[in-house]
C-alpha positions as CSV (number, residue, x, y, z in Angstrom):
1,M,90.5,77.6,93.5
2,I,88.5,79.8,91.2
3,A,87.8,78.2,87.8
4,H,88.9,80.3,84.8
5,S,88.7,80.1,81.1
6,P,91.9,81.6,79.5
7,A,91.4,85.0,77.9
8,I,93.8,84.2,75.2
9,L,91.4,81.4,74.1
10,G,88.4,83.7,74.1
11,G,87.4,83.9,77.8
12,P,86.9,87.1,79.6
13,P,90.1,88.6,81.0
14,A,90.5,88.1,84.8
15,F,91.7,91.8,85.2
16,P,90.1,93.9,82.5
17,E,91.2,97.0,84.3
18,G,94.8,95.7,84.4
19,L,96.9,94.4,87.3
20,H,100.1,96.3,88.0
21,L,103.3,94.4,88.8
22,L,104.2,96.8,91.6
23,R,102.7,99.7,93.5
24,P,104.6,101.7,96.1
25,T,103.6,101.6,99.8
26,L,103.9,105.2,101.0
27,P,103.1,107.0,104.3
28,A,99.9,109.0,104.4
29,F,100.4,112.5,103.2
30,A,98.9,113.8,106.4
31,D,101.8,112.2,108.3
32,L,104.3,114.1,106.1
33,E,102.5,117.5,105.8
34,P,103.5,119.2,109.1
35,D,107.2,118.3,108.6
36,L,107.1,119.3,104.9
37,G,105.7,122.6,105.9
38,R,108.4,123.3,108.4
39,L,111.0,122.1,105.9
40,Y,109.7,124.4,103.2
41,G,109.6,127.3,105.6
42,S,113.2,126.7,106.8
43,G,114.6,126.9,103.3
44,I,117.0,124.1,104.2
45,L,116.4,121.7,101.3
46,T,119.6,119.7,101.5
47,K,122.3,118.8,104.1
48,G,119.9,119.6,107.0
49,P,118.7,118.1,110.2
50,I,116.2,115.7,108.7
51,L,118.9,113.8,106.9
52,A,120.9,113.5,110.1
53,R,117.8,112.1,111.9
54,Y,117.1,109.7,109.0
55,E,120.7,108.4,109.0
56,R,120.6,107.8,112.8
57,A,117.4,105.9,112.4
58,L,118.8,103.8,109.6
59,A,122.0,103.0,111.5
60,E,119.9,101.8,114.5
61,H,117.6,99.7,112.3
62,L,120.5,98.0,110.4
63,G,122.7,97.7,113.5
64,V,125.7,99.5,112.0
65,R,127.8,102.4,113.0
66,H,127.2,104.4,109.8
67,A,124.3,104.6,107.4
68,L,124.7,107.4,104.8
69,G,121.9,108.6,102.6
70,V,122.9,109.1,99.0
71,S,121.1,110.0,95.8
72,S,120.9,106.4,94.5
73,C,122.2,102.9,95.1
74,T,124.3,103.3,92.0
75,A,126.0,106.4,93.3
76,G,126.6,104.6,96.6
77,L,128.2,101.7,94.9
78,M,130.3,104.0,92.8
79,L,131.6,105.8,95.9
80,V,132.4,102.5,97.7
81,F,134.0,100.8,94.6
82,D,136.1,103.9,94.0
83,R,138.4,102.9,96.9
84,F,139.5,99.9,94.7
85,R,140.0,101.7,91.4
86,G,141.9,99.6,88.8
87,A,141.3,96.2,90.4
88,E,139.1,93.3,89.3
89,I,135.7,92.8,90.9
90,V,133.8,89.5,90.9
91,L,130.1,89.9,90.6
92,P,127.0,88.1,89.2
93,S,125.7,88.7,85.8
94,F,122.2,87.9,87.1
95,T,121.6,91.3,88.6
96,F,120.4,94.7,87.7
97,M,122.8,96.4,85.3
98,A,123.7,99.1,87.8
99,T,125.9,96.7,89.8
100,A,128.3,96.3,87.0
101,M,127.9,99.8,85.7
102,A,128.9,101.3,89.0
103,A,132.0,99.1,89.0
104,V,133.0,100.3,85.5
105,W,132.4,103.9,86.4
106,A,134.7,103.4,89.4
107,G,137.4,102.1,87.2
108,L,137.1,98.4,88.1
109,V,137.3,95.4,85.8
110,P,134.2,93.2,86.1
111,I,134.6,89.4,86.3
112,F,131.2,87.7,86.0
113,A,130.7,84.5,88.1
114,D,127.7,82.1,88.1
115,I,124.8,81.9,90.6
116,D,123.6,79.1,92.9
117,P,120.7,77.4,91.0
118,D,118.4,77.3,94.0
119,T,118.9,80.7,95.7
120,W,119.8,82.5,92.5
121,C,122.4,84.5,94.4
122,L,126.1,84.6,93.5
123,S,127.8,81.3,94.2
124,P,130.8,81.4,96.6
125,A,132.3,78.4,94.8
126,A,132.0,80.2,91.5
127,V,133.7,83.3,93.0
128,E,136.6,81.1,94.2
129,A,137.0,79.7,90.6
130,A,136.7,83.1,88.9
131,R,139.0,85.3,91.1
132,T,142.6,86.0,90.1
133,T,145.6,87.7,91.7
134,A,144.2,91.0,90.4
135,T,140.9,90.6,92.2
136,A,140.4,93.0,95.1
137,L,136.7,92.6,95.9
138,V,133.5,90.6,95.4
139,A,130.0,92.0,95.1
140,P,127.3,89.5,96.1
141,V,123.7,90.6,95.5
142,H,120.6,89.9,97.6
143,V,118.6,88.9,94.6
144,F,114.9,89.8,94.8
145,G,115.6,90.4,98.5
146,N,116.8,86.8,99.3
147,P,119.9,87.3,101.5
148,A,123.1,86.1,99.9
149,D,125.4,83.6,101.7
150,T,127.0,86.2,103.9
151,E,128.8,83.7,106.1
152,S,130.6,82.1,103.2
153,F,131.4,85.4,101.5
154,D,132.7,87.0,104.7
155,A,134.8,84.0,105.4
156,L,136.2,84.2,101.9
157,G,137.0,87.8,102.5
158,R,138.9,87.1,105.7
159,R,140.7,84.1,104.2
160,S,141.8,85.7,100.9
161,G,142.0,89.4,101.7
162,L,139.1,90.3,99.4
163,A,136.8,93.1,100.3
164,V,133.1,92.1,100.3
165,V,130.6,94.8,99.2
166,Y,127.0,93.7,99.0
167,D,124.7,95.1,96.5
168,A,121.7,95.3,98.9
169,A,119.4,97.2,96.5
170,H,116.6,94.9,97.4
171,G,117.8,94.5,101.0
172,F,115.4,96.6,103.1
173,G,113.0,94.2,104.7
174,A,115.4,91.2,104.3
175,R,116.7,89.4,107.3
176,R,119.7,87.0,107.7
177,D,119.4,84.7,110.7
178,G,116.6,87.0,112.1
179,A,118.5,90.3,111.8
180,P,118.3,92.9,109.1
181,V,121.0,92.5,106.4
182,G,123.4,95.4,106.5
183,G,126.3,94.7,108.9
184,Q,128.0,92.0,107.0
185,G,131.0,92.7,104.7
186,L,132.8,95.9,104.3
187,A,129.6,97.7,103.2
188,Q,126.1,97.1,102.0
189,V,124.5,99.5,99.6
190,F,120.7,99.8,99.5
191,S,118.2,101.3,97.1
192,T,115.2,103.4,98.2
193,S,113.7,104.0,94.7
194,P,109.9,103.6,94.2
195,T,110.0,99.8,93.5
196,K,111.6,99.1,96.9
197,L,110.0,98.5,100.4
198,L,111.6,101.7,101.8
199,I,111.1,104.6,99.5
200,T,112.6,108.1,99.3
201,G,111.5,108.8,95.7
202,E,115.0,108.2,94.4
203,G,117.9,107.4,96.8
204,G,120.1,104.9,98.4
205,V,122.0,104.1,101.6
206,V,125.6,103.0,102.3
207,A,125.8,101.0,105.5
208,T,129.1,100.2,107.0
209,D,131.0,99.7,110.3
210,D,134.2,100.9,108.6
211,D,134.9,104.5,109.9
212,A,137.4,105.3,107.1
213,L,135.0,104.2,104.3
214,A,132.1,106.1,105.9
215,E,134.1,109.3,105.9
216,R,135.2,108.7,102.3
217,V,131.5,108.3,101.3
218,R,130.5,111.3,103.3
219,I,133.1,113.4,101.6
220,G,132.6,111.7,98.2
221,R,128.9,112.5,98.0
222,E,130.0,116.2,98.3
223,Y,132.3,116.2,95.3
224,G,135.2,115.0,97.4
225,N,135.0,118.3,99.3
226,P,135.5,117.9,103.1
227,G,134.1,121.4,103.8
228,T,137.3,123.4,102.9
229,Y,136.3,123.8,99.2
230,D,139.6,122.0,98.4
231,A,138.4,118.6,97.1
232,V,140.7,115.8,98.4
233,F,139.6,113.4,95.6
234,A,137.2,113.5,92.6
235,G,133.8,112.9,94.1
236,V,130.3,113.3,92.8
237,N,127.1,115.1,93.8
238,A,125.3,112.2,95.5
239,R,123.4,114.1,98.2
240,L,120.0,113.0,99.4
241,P,117.5,116.0,99.7
242,E,115.8,116.7,103.0
243,A,112.3,115.9,101.5
244,S,113.5,112.5,100.5
245,A,115.0,111.9,103.9
246,L,111.7,112.8,105.5
247,L,109.9,110.3,103.2
248,G,112.4,107.7,104.3
249,L,112.0,108.5,108.0
250,R,108.2,107.9,107.8
251,G,108.7,104.9,105.5
252,L,110.8,103.2,108.1
253,E,107.7,103.0,110.3
254,L,106.0,100.9,107.6
255,L,108.9,98.7,106.6
256,D,108.4,95.6,108.7
257,H,104.6,95.5,107.9
258,E,105.4,95.8,104.2
259,A,107.9,92.9,104.4
260,E,105.5,90.8,106.4
261,R,102.7,91.4,103.9
262,R,104.9,90.5,100.9
263,N,106.0,87.3,102.7
264,A,102.3,86.4,103.2
265,L,101.6,87.0,99.5
266,A,104.6,84.9,98.6
267,A,103.4,82.1,100.9
268,A,100.0,82.2,99.2
269,Y,101.5,82.0,95.7
270,R,103.6,79.1,96.8
271,E,100.7,77.3,98.3
272,R,98.4,77.8,95.4
273,L,101.0,77.1,92.6
274,G,103.1,74.5,94.4
275,A,101.3,71.5,92.9
276,L,101.6,72.6,89.3
277,P,104.4,70.7,87.5
278,G,107.3,72.7,86.0
279,L,107.2,75.6,88.5
280,A,110.1,76.1,90.9
281,F,110.5,78.8,93.5
282,Q,113.6,80.6,94.8
283,R,115.0,78.9,97.9
284,I,114.9,81.0,101.0
285,R,116.6,79.6,104.2
286,P,114.0,78.9,107.0
287,Q,116.0,81.2,109.3
288,D,116.1,84.0,106.8
289,R,113.5,86.4,105.5
290,S,113.4,87.7,101.9
291,S,112.1,91.2,101.4
292,Y,110.3,89.9,98.3
293,K,111.1,93.1,96.5
294,D,110.0,90.8,93.6
295,F,108.1,87.5,93.7
296,S,109.7,85.4,91.0
297,L,109.6,81.8,90.0
298,R,111.0,79.5,87.3
299,V,108.9,78.0,84.5
300,R,110.3,74.8,83.1
301,A,108.6,74.4,79.8
302,A,109.0,70.6,79.4
303,E,106.9,70.0,82.5
304,F,104.6,73.0,82.6
305,G,103.6,72.9,79.0
306,L,104.4,76.5,78.2
307,T,107.6,78.5,78.1
308,R,108.1,81.5,80.3
309,D,107.4,83.8,77.4
310,E,104.2,81.9,76.4
311,L,103.0,82.0,80.0
312,A,103.7,85.8,80.1
313,A,101.7,86.2,76.9
314,G,98.8,84.3,78.4
315,L,98.9,86.4,81.6
316,A,99.1,89.6,79.5
317,A,95.8,88.6,77.8
318,E,94.3,88.4,81.3
319,G,95.5,92.0,82.1
320,I,98.3,90.7,84.4
321,D,101.6,92.6,84.2
322,T,104.7,90.4,84.5
323,R,108.5,90.9,84.0
324,A,111.5,88.7,83.2
325,Y,114.3,89.9,85.5
326,Y,117.2,90.0,84.6
327,V,116.9,89.3,81.0
328,P,119.2,89.8,79.3
329,P,121.8,89.2,82.0
330,V,124.5,91.9,82.4
331,H,127.2,90.1,80.4
332,R,124.9,90.1,77.3
333,L,124.1,93.8,77.4
334,Q,125.4,96.0,74.6
335,A,127.3,98.0,77.1
336,F,129.5,94.9,77.8
337,A,129.8,93.6,74.3
338,T,133.6,93.9,74.3
339,R,134.1,92.0,77.6
340,G,130.9,90.0,78.3
341,P,131.0,87.2,75.7
342,R,134.1,85.6,77.1
343,F,132.1,84.7,80.2
344,E,129.3,82.9,78.4
345,E,130.6,79.4,79.0
346,R,131.2,80.1,82.7
347,L,127.6,81.1,83.4
348,P,125.4,78.0,82.6
349,E,123.1,78.5,85.6
350,T,122.7,82.2,84.8
351,A,121.7,81.4,81.2
352,L,119.2,78.7,82.3
353,L,117.5,80.9,84.8
354,C,117.2,83.7,82.3
355,D,115.3,81.4,80.1
356,E,112.8,80.5,82.8
357,V,112.4,83.3,85.4
358,I,109.2,85.3,85.6
359,T,108.0,87.9,88.2
360,L,104.4,88.1,89.3
361,P,102.5,91.0,91.0
362,A,103.3,91.2,94.7
363,Y,103.2,94.3,96.8
364,G,101.8,95.3,100.2
365,R,98.4,96.6,99.0
366,L,97.7,93.5,96.9
367,E,94.8,91.4,98.3
368,L,95.0,87.7,98.8
369,E,92.0,87.3,96.6
370,V,94.1,88.8,93.7
371,V,96.7,86.1,94.3
372,E,93.9,83.5,94.0
373,R,92.8,84.9,90.7
374,V,96.4,85.1,89.3
375,A,97.0,81.5,90.4
376,A,93.7,80.4,88.8
377,C,94.8,82.0,85.5
378,M,98.1,80.2,85.6
379,M,96.4,76.9,86.4
380,A,94.0,77.4,83.5
381,L,96.9,78.2,81.1
382,H,98.7,75.1,82.2
383,G,95.6,73.0,81.8
384,R,95.1,74.1,78.2
385,A,98.7,74.5,77.3
386,P,98.5,72.9,73.8
387,D,95.6,75.2,72.9
388,V,97.5,78.2,74.2
389,R,100.5,77.3,72.2
390,R,98.4,77.0,69.0
391,A,96.7,80.4,69.7
392,L,100.2,81.9,70.0
393,G,101.4,80.2,66.9
394,S,104.1,78.3,68.7
395,A,102.6,74.8,68.5
């Protein structure tokens, strides 16, 4: 391991030019240029043949009957949730805000349930405890690309009559029991925004084997207009442009390599940081694969010597970008001020994780040598934790 003197204590920064948290992996422009030229020349910029090809390729990759391109994961969730308007939905608070906001926009009442302390995904037992007679569906999340407990949730759905809709925003590149996530539950809704492994600029995908739901989403993304110009329900404009679909088609060819690369980086982080006290990693089942949309870990201050925020400050001095996802959790957002506080006592694991979680740089173009340097910085900060705390004024 490379020796390092912490920059926050006067040493030279490890990354004076700065180290980004994420960088998108995109197909070479030369691979897109011929099709882009034909697209431009055709004048068909939306609702065209490229989207149809993209959706067929997605369905084959995910192993589902229907994979529908939409303008965002949020829009996809709204269109699926709309089928249950007025009911309660059980979902985690440890998720990106869009999960809950899509539910509210679709007229649902969010009920927040706690996470599993090891996987950081929604706990099936917590869902059982939180649901009521008004609950119609549950929305597990593949947090950071770690597949949720699909077997337990699908069994709960069959047993209780609840619909299971997975927020699979981080799901492209993730595998459950060796197969891509996507076919479990009523539907899985993916994101293809620039921080994801499959990128269309902005966009999302609704994957389902339910023919009626697929038709509703297909019509719903067109304002609820089935083609007669007489809308059968109030939909939205959630179309995915042809240029975005083309980027997705080419991106599918890179997806597995990107997932494998991120898993290699995650393994390197785990190997180099595993001996440090106070650091804990998200548990991924051996038979599963996380997409590692984000590589995150927990910092337990009593053993590590620094809090998560103190570590983040020390890494920032090195030029290393980090994030604390999802802080604050959804139930503490201003948007949920009238309904969130009543769930505070029900979410102890969520609260604890939000105090400890930090995300480190990890993306396909990152070199293993960079992981070495980041790990060396973390080891140095841990080794001189009392001095770091004094430098930060927190000792």
